[in-house]
C-alpha positions as CSV (number, residue, x, y, z in Angstrom):
1,M,136.8,-27.9,-278.4
2,P,136.7,-24.1,-278.4
3,P,137.8,-22.1,-281.5
4,L,141.6,-21.2,-281.2
5,R,140.5,-17.5,-281.0
6,N,138.8,-18.3,-278.0
7,A,141.6,-20.3,-276.5
8,V,144.3,-17.4,-276.0
9,D,144.5,-14.4,-274.6
10,R,144.2,-11.2,-276.6
11,A,146.4,-8.5,-274.9
12,R,145.6,-4.8,-274.6
13,I,146.9,-1.9,-272.6
14,V,144.5,0.4,-270.9
15,Q,145.8,3.9,-270.2
16,T,144.7,6.0,-267.1
17,P,144.8,9.7,-266.7
18,D,147.8,9.7,-264.4
19,G,149.8,8.0,-266.6
20,A,149.3,4.2,-265.5
21,E,149.4,1.5,-268.3
22,L,147.1,-1.4,-267.3
23,Q,148.2,-4.9,-269.2
24,V,144.9,-6.3,-269.8
25,H,144.2,-9.8,-271.1
26,I,140.8,-11.0,-272.8
27,R,139.7,-14.3,-273.6
28,G,136.7,-15.7,-275.1
29,P,134.0,-15.1,-277.7
30,A,133.3,-11.2,-278.4
31,D,129.5,-12.1,-278.6
32,A,129.3,-14.1,-275.1
33,P,126.3,-13.6,-273.4
34,V,128.1,-12.3,-270.0
35,T,131.8,-10.9,-269.6
36,A,133.4,-12.0,-266.4
37,V,135.9,-9.0,-265.1
38,L,138.5,-10.7,-262.9
39,A,140.7,-8.5,-260.3
40,H,143.7,-10.3,-258.6
41,G,145.2,-9.4,-255.3
42,W,147.9,-7.7,-253.7
43,A,151.5,-8.6,-254.6
44,L,149.9,-11.1,-257.5
45,A,148.9,-10.7,-261.1
46,S,146.4,-11.6,-263.3
47,D,147.7,-15.1,-263.9
48,T,145.9,-15.9,-260.8
49,W,142.8,-16.0,-262.6
50,R,144.1,-18.0,-265.9
51,P,142.7,-21.5,-265.0
52,Q,139.3,-19.9,-264.6
53,A,139.5,-17.9,-267.7
54,A,140.5,-20.8,-269.6
55,R,137.6,-22.9,-268.0
56,L,135.2,-20.5,-268.9
57,A,136.2,-19.7,-272.3
58,A,136.1,-23.5,-273.1
59,E,132.8,-24.1,-272.0
60,P,130.4,-25.7,-274.8
61,G,127.6,-23.6,-275.7
62,V,127.9,-21.3,-272.7
63,A,131.2,-19.7,-273.1
64,V,132.1,-16.5,-271.1
65,R,134.3,-13.8,-272.2
66,T,137.0,-12.9,-269.7
67,V,138.8,-9.6,-269.0
68,R,141.6,-9.8,-266.3
69,W,144.2,-7.2,-265.7
70,D,147.2,-6.6,-264.0
71,Q,146.5,-3.9,-260.8
72,R,148.7,-0.9,-261.5
73,G,152.0,-1.6,-260.2
74,H,151.8,-5.2,-260.5
75,G,152.8,-7.8,-263.2
76,G,152.9,-5.8,-266.6
77,S,151.4,-2.6,-265.4
78,T,153.1,0.4,-264.6
79,L,152.4,2.4,-261.3
80,G,151.3,5.7,-262.5
81,S,151.4,9.0,-260.2
82,R,147.9,8.7,-258.0
83,P,148.7,7.0,-254.4
84,L,147.5,3.5,-254.4
85,G,144.2,3.2,-252.3
86,S,140.8,1.5,-252.9
87,A,139.5,4.5,-254.9
88,V,142.4,4.5,-257.3
89,L,141.8,0.6,-257.9
90,G,138.1,1.1,-258.2
91,D,139.1,3.9,-261.1
92,D,141.0,1.6,-262.7
93,L,138.5,-0.9,-262.7
94,M,135.7,1.3,-264.2
95,R,138.4,2.3,-267.0
96,V,139.2,-1.4,-267.6
97,L,135.3,-2.0,-268.3
98,E,134.7,1.2,-270.2
99,H,137.6,0.0,-272.6
100,C,137.3,-3.8,-272.7
101,A,133.6,-4.6,-271.7
102,P,131.6,-1.6,-272.7
103,E,128.2,-3.4,-273.4
104,G,126.3,-6.0,-272.1
105,P,125.9,-7.8,-268.6
106,V,129.4,-8.4,-266.6
107,V,130.0,-10.5,-263.4
108,L,132.9,-9.1,-261.3
109,G,135.4,-11.2,-259.3
110,G,137.8,-9.9,-257.1
111,H,140.6,-11.7,-254.7
112,S,141.9,-9.9,-251.7
113,T,142.8,-6.1,-252.8
114,G,140.9,-6.9,-256.2
115,G,137.7,-7.2,-254.0
116,R,138.5,-3.9,-252.7
117,A,138.4,-2.5,-256.2
118,V,135.2,-4.0,-256.8
119,I,133.6,-2.6,-253.6
120,A,135.2,0.7,-254.5
121,L,133.6,0.7,-257.7
122,A,130.1,0.1,-256.6
123,A,130.5,3.0,-254.0
124,A,131.5,5.3,-256.4
125,H,129.2,4.0,-259.4
126,P,126.0,2.7,-258.0
127,G,123.9,3.6,-261.1
128,F,126.5,1.3,-263.4
129,T,126.3,-1.4,-260.8
130,A,122.7,-1.5,-260.9
131,D,122.6,-1.5,-264.8
132,R,125.2,-3.4,-265.8
133,V,126.4,-5.8,-263.1
134,S,124.6,-9.2,-262.7
135,G,126.7,-11.0,-260.2
136,V,129.7,-10.5,-257.7
137,L,132.5,-12.6,-256.4
138,L,134.5,-11.7,-253.5
139,A,137.3,-13.7,-252.3
140,A,139.2,-13.2,-249.2
141,T,138.9,-9.7,-249.1
142,G,137.4,-7.0,-246.6
143,A,134.3,-5.3,-246.3
144,G,135.0,-2.5,-244.0
145,R,134.4,1.1,-244.7
146,L,136.0,2.5,-247.6
147,E,138.3,5.4,-247.3
148,A,136.5,8.7,-247.5
149,T,137.7,11.0,-250.3
150,G,137.5,14.6,-251.4
151,P,137.2,17.9,-249.4
152,G,135.0,16.5,-247.0
153,R,137.3,13.8,-245.6
154,P,138.3,14.5,-241.9
155,L,141.7,16.1,-241.4
156,G,142.6,13.2,-239.0
157,A,141.7,10.7,-241.5
158,R,143.9,12.5,-244.2
159,A,146.7,13.1,-241.9
160,G,146.5,9.2,-240.8
161,A,146.5,8.2,-244.4
162,A,149.4,10.6,-245.2
163,A,151.5,8.9,-242.2
164,R,151.0,5.4,-243.5
165,R,152.1,6.4,-247.0
166,C,155.1,8.0,-245.6
167,A,156.0,5.1,-243.4
168,M,155.4,2.5,-246.3
169,R,157.6,4.6,-248.5
170,A,160.5,4.8,-245.8
171,L,160.3,0.9,-245.1
172,G,160.8,0.7,-249.1
173,L,164.0,2.6,-249.1
174,A,165.4,0.5,-245.9
175,P,165.1,-3.2,-246.6
176,G,167.6,-3.8,-244.0
177,A,165.1,-2.4,-241.0
178,V,162.4,-4.4,-242.7
179,D,164.4,-7.4,-242.0
180,R,165.0,-6.6,-238.4
181,L,161.3,-5.5,-237.8
182,R,160.5,-9.1,-239.1
183,L,162.8,-10.7,-236.6
184,L,161.2,-8.8,-233.7
185,L,157.7,-9.3,-235.2
186,P,157.4,-12.6,-236.8
187,P,154.5,-13.4,-239.2
188,H,153.0,-15.7,-236.5
189,A,152.6,-12.9,-233.9
190,G,149.1,-11.9,-233.2
191,A,150.6,-8.0,-233.6
192,F,151.7,-8.8,-237.1
193,R,148.3,-10.1,-238.2
194,A,146.5,-7.5,-236.6
195,A,148.8,-4.8,-238.4
196,V,148.6,-6.6,-241.9
197,R,144.5,-6.8,-241.3
198,R,144.4,-3.1,-240.3
199,T,146.7,-1.9,-243.2
200,A,145.8,-4.3,-246.1
201,F,141.9,-4.9,-245.6
202,G,140.9,-1.3,-243.9
203,P,138.9,-0.7,-240.6
204,P,136.6,-3.4,-239.1
205,P,133.1,-3.6,-240.8
206,I,130.3,-1.3,-239.8
207,R,127.8,-3.7,-237.9
208,C,124.3,-3.2,-238.6
209,T,121.3,-4.2,-236.1
210,C,118.4,-4.5,-238.3
211,G,114.9,-4.8,-236.6
212,S,112.7,-7.7,-237.3
213,A,110.5,-7.5,-240.3
214,P,106.9,-6.8,-239.7
215,S,104.4,-9.8,-239.3
């Protein structure tokens, strides 16, 4: 039986520079040998990981500390002013780590969009990943090219991303049009699946053909 203080969540708010407030739930002993930081998927919340957090905190002798949070715009977290994308989710993950797991080894777990946050963190902070991350779990997520950011991003890519954001905002303001579109393009249609795959998980992965190892 774990101590009561390790069997319940401790809530914390982590603020981001653009004004988002991230609701964080921490469970387990502060002196645990490792911290599991768990990111949920699109349209879900940190409760997705609640059973795993409870199990990890209750392991006798090897209790694991868990940190899970509501992604911005989900659950108890506010949206902030930055447009959503892999880069901002990776930045949020880094901020959660800085405030809630500043020391010791961590294992990162990401489901769906949460996995994109983990990949974005690794791309933006390779030194941190090498020094602090002991393991990574990616569940039902995409591993394609991350969005290019900064001044060097091709104009066509920036224009395409802006067009997609405008289209999503327009659909959000016209629920009737969305319902009619669903009738024309039901979820089981191949075109619907292809659109979800492309918009939610990004471009197809870059395939690498590696030569055989020298004998």
